[in-house]
ZAMARLO-528324 format. One record per residue (C-alpha): residue in one letter; x, y, z. Coordinates in steps of 0.02 Angstrom, whole numbers. Layout:
residues N
<'A' <X Y Z>>
...
//
This chain:
residues 98
<'M' <5147 4252 7478>>
<'E' <5319 4260 7399>>
<'F' <5253 4157 7252>>
<'L' <5123 4291 7216>>
<'D' <5255 4426 7223>>
<'H' <5363 4329 7101>>
<'E' <5211 4299 6990>>
<'K' <5170 4486 6989>>
<'K' <5350 4530 6951>>
<'Q' <5353 4406 6808>>
<'F' <5189 4474 6740>>
<'W' <5258 4652 6735>>
<'L' <5425 4594 6666>>
<'D' <5336 4499 6526>>
<'A' <5225 4650 6489>>
<'A' <5375 4768 6481>>
<'T' <5473 4646 6372>>
<'S' <5325 4628 6254>>
<'E' <5305 4818 6244>>
<'M' <5491 4839 6207>>
<'A' <5484 4706 6070>>
<'E' <5334 4793 5993>>
<'Q' <5425 4960 5993>>
<'E' <5580 4882 5915>>
<'N' <5472 4805 5778>>
<'K' <5393 4975 5742>>
<'I' <5564 5057 5730>>
<'R' <5629 4917 5618>>
<'E' <5471 4926 5512>>
<'S' <5489 5113 5487>>
<'A' <5674 5097 5447>>
<'V' <5632 4970 5311>>
<'H' <5470 5037 5239>>
<'S' <5479 5223 5269>>
<'P' <5655 5279 5314>>
<'S' <5665 5461 5364>>
<'H' <5794 5504 5230>>
<'Y' <5660 5466 5099>>
<'C' <5497 5505 5187>>
<'N' <5525 5650 5306>>
<'R' <5400 5783 5250>>
<'R' <5371 5695 5084>>
<'T' <5215 5611 5020>>
<'I' <5295 5486 4901>>
<'Q' <5447 5374 4910>>
<'P' <5573 5350 4770>>
<'W' <5523 5168 4748>>
<'D' <5343 5223 4715>>
<'V' <5405 5340 4578>>
<'A' <5522 5207 4507>>
<'N' <5380 5082 4503>>
<'D' <5256 5203 4425>>
<'W' <5381 5260 4293>>
<'E' <5438 5080 4263>>
<'L' <5620 5123 4296>>
<'D' <5746 4982 4292>>
<'F' <5869 4948 4433>>
<'F' <6000 5073 4373>>
<'E' <5876 5212 4336>>
<'G' <5791 5184 4504>>
<'N' <5956 5197 4596>>
<'V' <5994 5364 4514>>
<'L' <5826 5425 4578>>
<'K' <5856 5349 4750>>
<'Y' <6026 5430 4776>>
<'L' <5969 5599 4712>>
<'A' <5815 5594 4824>>
<'R' <5917 5562 4981>>
<'Y' <6084 5649 4955>>
<'K' <6037 5801 5060>>
<'R' <5955 5698 5196>>
<'K' <6060 5547 5242>>
<'G' <6217 5634 5302>>
<'K' <6338 5586 5164>>
<'P' <6292 5698 5017>>
<'I' <6453 5679 4917>>
<'E' <6448 5490 4934>>
<'D' <6266 5483 4877>>
<'L' <6301 5600 4731>>
<'D' <6450 5493 4681>>
<'K' <6338 5340 4684>>
<'A' <6210 5429 4575>>
<'I' <6348 5477 4454>>
<'E' <6408 5296 4451>>
<'Y' <6235 5235 4400>>
<'L' <6214 5377 4275>>
<'T' <6381 5332 4198>>
<'F' <6326 5151 4183>>
<'L' <6164 5208 4098>>
<'R' <6257 5324 3980>>
<'N' <6378 5186 3931>>
<'R' <6235 5065 3906>>
<'E' <6143 5185 3793>>
<'E' <6301 5227 3699>>
<'A' <6333 5041 3667>>
<'R' <6155 5017 3606>>
<'S' <6172 5158 3479>>
<'E' <6332 5090 3401>>
//
């Protein structure tokens, strides 16, 4: 009889562990593919815009940091990052025109 009790306990433990792993995967998946600081109440992500507009890495990062600066909790840091990429783009364009 004790074997059956252990077997039942193991069944429920395995089921709970599996459920927890599934929930963790969903959280991880949403954090990677649709983070709230980009997607909360929005219908399009910055990477979709960057892809559609054929933006390069630097242009896409300007878009990314501007899209999230009010939402991620470090607005000044994100604006500084956007400025950093804009400065790089400006310098690149300036060098091309010389």
